[in-house]
VOLUM-219206 format. One record per residue: chain; x negated, y negated, z of N, C-alpha, C in turn; residue number from 0. Coordinates in steps of 0.05 Angstrom, whole numbers, always signed. Each point is the difference from the previous one (the first is absolute). Layout:
BEGIN
<atom gudo="A" n_east="X" n_north="Y" n_up="Z" ca_east="X" ca_north="Y" ca_up="Z" c_east="X" c_north="Y" c_up="Z" marba="NUM"/>
...
END
This chain:
BEGIN
<atom gudo="A" n_east="-1881" n_north="-2030" n_up="+2635" ca_east="+24" ca_north="+16" ca_up="-4" c_east="+13" c_north="-8" c_up="-26" marba="0"/>
<atom gudo="A" n_east="+8" n_north="+19" n_up="-16" ca_east="+13" ca_north="-6" ca_up="-25" c_east="+29" c_north="-9" c_up="+5" marba="1"/>
<atom gudo="A" n_east="+7" n_north="-23" n_up="-11" ca_east="+26" ca_north="-10" ca_up="+5" c_east="+19" c_north="+3" c_up="-24" marba="2"/>
<atom gudo="A" n_east="-11" n_north="-4" n_up="-24" ca_east="+17" ca_north="-1" ca_up="-23" c_east="-16" c_north="+6" c_up="-26" marba="3"/>
<atom gudo="A" n_east="+14" n_north="+11" n_up="-19" ca_east="-11" ca_north="+3" ca_up="-27" c_east="+14" c_north="-19" c_up="-18" marba="4"/>
<atom gudo="A" n_east="-15" n_north="-16" n_up="-15" ca_east="+11" ca_north="-19" ca_up="-18" c_east="-8" c_north="+7" c_up="-29" marba="5"/>
<atom gudo="A" n_east="+20" n_north="+0" n_up="-18" ca_east="-6" ca_north="+7" ca_up="-28" c_east="+7" c_north="-24" c_up="-17" marba="6"/>
<atom gudo="A" n_east="-18" n_north="-7" n_up="-17" ca_east="+3" ca_north="-22" ca_up="-19" c_east="-3" c_north="+10" c_up="-29" marba="7"/>
<atom gudo="A" n_east="+18" n_north="-8" n_up="-18" ca_east="-3" ca_north="+7" ca_up="-28" c_east="-15" c_north="-24" c_up="-13" marba="8"/>
<atom gudo="A" n_east="-24" n_north="+6" n_up="-10" ca_east="-17" ca_north="-20" ca_up="-12" c_east="-12" c_north="+10" c_up="-26" marba="9"/>
<atom gudo="A" n_east="-11" n_north="-17" n_up="-16" ca_east="-12" ca_north="+9" ca_up="-25" c_east="-21" c_north="+22" c_up="+5" marba="10"/>
<atom gudo="A" n_east="+0" n_north="+20" n_up="-17" ca_east="-18" ca_north="+23" ca_up="+3" c_east="-29" c_north="-9" c_up="-4" marba="11"/>
<atom gudo="A" n_east="-5" n_north="-19" n_up="-18" ca_east="-28" ca_north="-8" ca_up="-5" c_east="-12" c_north="-15" c_up="+23" marba="12"/>
<atom gudo="A" n_east="+15" n_north="-6" n_up="+21" ca_east="-11" ca_north="-14" ca_up="+23" c_east="-14" c_north="+20" c_up="+19" marba="13"/>
<atom gudo="A" n_east="+2" n_north="+26" n_up="-5" ca_east="-10" ca_north="+20" ca_up="+18" c_east="-30" c_north="-4" c_up="+7" marba="14"/>
<atom gudo="A" n_east="-16" n_north="-6" n_up="-19" ca_east="-29" ca_north="-4" ca_up="+5" c_east="-4" c_north="-23" c_up="+20" marba="15"/>
<atom gudo="A" n_east="+15" n_north="-22" n_up="-3" ca_east="-3" ca_north="-22" ca_up="+18" c_east="+11" c_north="+6" c_up="+28" marba="16"/>
<atom gudo="A" n_east="+23" n_north="+13" n_up="+0" ca_east="+13" ca_north="+5" ca_up="+26" c_east="-14" c_north="+22" c_up="+16" marba="17"/>
<atom gudo="A" n_east="-9" n_north="+21" n_up="-13" ca_east="-11" ca_north="+23" ca_up="+15" c_east="-30" c_north="-4" c_up="+4" marba="18"/>
<atom gudo="A" n_east="-14" n_north="-9" n_up="-20" ca_east="-30" ca_north="-2" ca_up="+1" c_east="-10" c_north="-29" c_up="+4" marba="19"/>
<atom gudo="A" n_east="+18" n_north="-19" n_up="+2" ca_east="-8" ca_north="-28" ca_up="+2" c_east="-19" c_north="-8" c_up="-23" marba="20"/>
<atom gudo="A" n_east="+5" n_north="+11" n_up="-24" ca_east="-16" ca_north="-5" ca_up="-24" c_east="+17" c_north="-18" c_up="-18" marba="21"/>
<atom gudo="A" n_east="-7" n_north="-26" n_up="+0" ca_east="+15" ca_north="-19" ca_up="-16" c_east="-14" c_north="-7" c_up="-26" marba="22"/>
<atom gudo="A" n_east="-20" n_north="+16" n_up="-8" ca_east="-13" ca_north="-5" ca_up="-25" c_east="+19" c_north="+5" c_up="-23" marba="23"/>
<atom gudo="A" n_east="+1" n_north="-18" n_up="-19" ca_east="+18" ca_north="+3" ca_up="-23" c_east="+26" c_north="-14" c_up="+3" marba="24"/>
<atom gudo="A" n_east="+6" n_north="-10" n_up="+24" ca_east="+25" ca_north="-14" ca_up="+5" c_east="-5" c_north="-30" c_up="-3" marba="25"/>
<atom gudo="A" n_east="+20" n_north="-15" n_up="-11" ca_east="-2" ca_north="-29" ca_up="-2" c_east="+4" c_north="-12" c_up="+28" marba="26"/>
<atom gudo="A" n_east="-7" n_north="-25" n_up="+4" ca_east="+4" ca_north="-13" ca_up="+25" c_east="+30" c_north="-1" c_up="+7" marba="27"/>
<atom gudo="A" n_east="+17" n_north="-5" n_up="-21" ca_east="+29" ca_north="+0" ca_up="+5" c_east="+10" c_north="+27" c_up="+10" marba="28"/>
<atom gudo="A" n_east="-10" n_north="+22" n_up="-12" ca_east="+8" ca_north="+27" ca_up="+8" c_east="-9" c_north="+5" c_up="+29" marba="29"/>
<atom gudo="A" n_east="-24" n_north="-8" n_up="+7" ca_east="-10" ca_north="+4" ca_up="+27" c_east="+18" c_north="-15" c_up="+21" marba="30"/>
<atom gudo="A" n_east="+8" n_north="-24" n_up="-7" ca_east="+18" ca_north="-15" ca_up="+18" c_east="+26" c_north="+14" c_up="+3" marba="31"/>
<atom gudo="A" n_east="+11" n_north="+10" n_up="-23" ca_east="+26" ca_north="+14" ca_up="+1" c_east="-2" c_north="+26" c_up="+16" marba="32"/>
<atom gudo="A" n_east="-22" n_north="+15" n_up="-4" ca_east="-4" ca_north="+25" ca_up="+16" c_east="+0" c_north="-6" c_up="+29" marba="33"/>
<atom gudo="A" n_east="-16" n_north="-20" n_up="+8" ca_east="-3" ca_north="-6" ca_up="+29" c_east="+25" c_north="-11" c_up="+12" marba="34"/>
<atom gudo="A" n_east="+16" n_north="-16" n_up="-16" ca_east="+25" ca_north="-10" ca_up="+10" c_east="+20" c_north="+23" c_up="+3" marba="35"/>
<atom gudo="A" n_east="-1" n_north="+20" n_up="-17" ca_east="+19" ca_north="+22" ca_up="+0" c_east="-4" c_north="+18" c_up="+24" marba="36"/>
<atom gudo="A" n_east="-24" n_north="+2" n_up="+10" ca_east="-6" ca_north="+17" ca_up="+23" c_east="-7" c_north="-15" c_up="+25" marba="37"/>
<atom gudo="A" n_east="+6" n_north="-25" n_up="+1" ca_east="-7" ca_north="-17" ca_up="+22" c_east="+10" c_north="+12" c_up="+26" marba="38"/>
<atom gudo="A" n_east="-18" n_north="+3" n_up="+19" ca_east="+7" ca_north="+11" ca_up="+26" c_east="+0" c_north="+31" c_up="+2" marba="39"/>
<atom gudo="A" n_east="-5" n_north="+13" n_up="-22" ca_east="-1" ca_north="+29" ca_up="+0" c_east="-28" c_north="+10" c_up="+0" marba="40"/>
<atom gudo="A" n_east="-5" n_north="+23" n_up="+12" ca_east="-27" ca_north="+12" ca_up="-1" c_east="-4" c_north="+13" c_up="-28" marba="41"/>
<atom gudo="A" n_east="-23" n_north="+11" n_up="-4" ca_east="-5" ca_north="+14" ca_up="-26" c_east="+19" c_north="+24" c_up="-1" marba="42"/>
<atom gudo="A" n_east="+9" n_north="+7" n_up="-24" ca_east="+18" ca_north="+23" ca_up="-2" c_east="-15" c_north="+26" c_up="+5" marba="43"/>
<atom gudo="A" n_east="+15" n_north="+19" n_up="+10" ca_east="-12" ca_north="+26" ca_up="+6" c_east="+7" c_north="+21" c_up="-22" marba="44"/>
<atom gudo="A" n_east="+19" n_north="-7" n_up="-17" ca_east="+8" ca_north="+19" ca_up="-21" c_east="+13" c_north="-16" c_up="-23" marba="45"/>
<atom gudo="A" n_east="-1" n_north="+12" n_up="-23" ca_east="+13" ca_north="-11" ca_up="-24" c_east="+12" c_north="+23" c_up="-15" marba="46"/>
<atom gudo="A" n_east="+25" n_north="-5" n_up="-10" ca_east="+14" ca_north="+21" ca_up="-15" c_east="-10" c_north="+1" c_up="-29" marba="47"/>
<atom gudo="A" n_east="+10" n_north="+19" n_up="-14" ca_east="-5" ca_north="+1" ca_up="-29" c_east="+14" c_north="-25" c_up="-12" marba="48"/>
<atom gudo="A" n_east="-10" n_north="-9" n_up="-22" ca_east="+12" ca_north="-24" ca_up="-12" c_east="+24" c_north="+7" c_up="-17" marba="49"/>
<atom gudo="A" n_east="+18" n_north="-19" n_up="-4" ca_east="+24" ca_north="+4" ca_up="-15" c_east="+9" c_north="-27" c_up="-11" marba="50"/>
<atom gudo="A" n_east="+17" n_north="+0" n_up="-19" ca_east="+10" ca_north="-25" ca_up="-11" c_east="+22" c_north="-11" c_up="+18" marba="51"/>
<atom gudo="A" n_east="-4" n_north="-25" n_up="+9" ca_east="+19" ca_north="-13" ca_up="+18" c_east="-2" c_north="-30" c_up="-3" marba="52"/>
<atom gudo="A" n_east="+10" n_north="-14" n_up="+19" ca_east="+0" ca_north="-29" ca_up="-1" c_east="-15" c_north="-12" c_up="+24" marba="53"/>
<atom gudo="A" n_east="-16" n_north="-21" n_up="-6" ca_east="-13" ca_north="-15" ca_up="+20" c_east="+5" c_north="-29" c_up="-7" marba="54"/>
<atom gudo="A" n_east="+12" n_north="-15" n_up="+19" ca_east="+7" ca_north="-28" ca_up="-4" c_east="+17" c_north="-3" c_up="-26" marba="55"/>
<atom gudo="A" n_east="+17" n_north="+19" n_up="-5" ca_east="+19" ca_north="-1" ca_up="-22" c_east="-12" c_north="+9" c_up="-27" marba="56"/>
<atom gudo="A" n_east="-26" n_north="+6" n_up="+0" ca_east="-13" ca_north="+8" ca_up="-25" c_east="-3" c_north="+30" c_up="-1" marba="57"/>
<atom gudo="A" n_east="+7" n_north="+12" n_up="-23" ca_east="-4" ca_north="+29" ca_up="-4" c_east="-29" c_north="+6" c_up="-3" marba="58"/>
<atom gudo="A" n_east="-11" n_north="+17" n_up="+17" ca_east="-28" ca_north="+7" ca_up="-2" c_east="-6" c_north="+27" c_up="+14" marba="59"/>
<atom gudo="A" n_east="-25" n_north="+8" n_up="-1" ca_east="-9" ca_north="+25" ca_up="+13" c_east="-3" c_north="-7" c_up="+29" marba="60"/>
<atom gudo="A" n_east="+15" n_north="+13" n_up="+18" ca_east="-1" ca_north="-6" ca_up="+29" c_east="-7" c_north="+26" c_up="+15" marba="61"/>
<atom gudo="A" n_east="-6" n_north="-4" n_up="+26" ca_east="-5" ca_north="+23" ca_up="+18" c_east="+10" c_north="-9" c_up="+27" marba="62"/>
<atom gudo="A" n_east="+6" n_north="+20" n_up="+17" ca_east="+7" ca_north="-6" ca_up="+28" c_east="-25" c_north="+3" c_up="+17" marba="63"/>
<atom gudo="A" n_east="-6" n_north="-22" n_up="+14" ca_east="-23" ca_north="-1" ca_up="+18" c_east="+10" c_north="+3" c_up="+29" marba="64"/>
<atom gudo="A" n_east="-12" n_north="+17" n_up="+15" ca_east="+8" ca_north="+6" ca_up="+28" c_east="-20" c_north="-14" c_up="+19" marba="65"/>
<atom gudo="A" n_east="+11" n_north="-16" n_up="+18" ca_east="-15" ca_north="-14" ca_up="+20" c_east="+8" c_north="+10" c_up="+27" marba="66"/>
<atom gudo="A" n_east="-19" n_north="+4" n_up="+18" ca_east="+5" ca_north="+8" ca_up="+28" c_east="-1" c_north="-25" c_up="+17" marba="67"/>
<atom gudo="A" n_east="+21" n_north="-6" n_up="+14" ca_east="+2" ca_north="-23" ca_up="+18" c_east="-4" c_north="+10" c_up="+28" marba="68"/>
<atom gudo="A" n_east="-16" n_north="-14" n_up="+15" ca_east="-4" ca_north="+8" ca_up="+28" c_east="+15" c_north="-19" c_up="+19" marba="69"/>
<atom gudo="A" n_east="+7" n_north="+10" n_up="+23" ca_east="+15" ca_north="-15" ca_up="+19" c_east="-17" c_north="-16" c_up="+18" marba="70"/>
END
């Protein structure tokens, strides 16, 4: 049963890693940061169009990733 929808604003260029589990082209440090940022969350089910925003205080291209949490 669906319990909650969780939305995270994360760098847009992480989409390949988050949606497809394709970490090719990412540095080891980026992979660690990606995994720490979504720790405990399932794979996202949707991603918004990208826009200029902030992630960890840095201005960058971001997107909203939607995660479905189950009860």
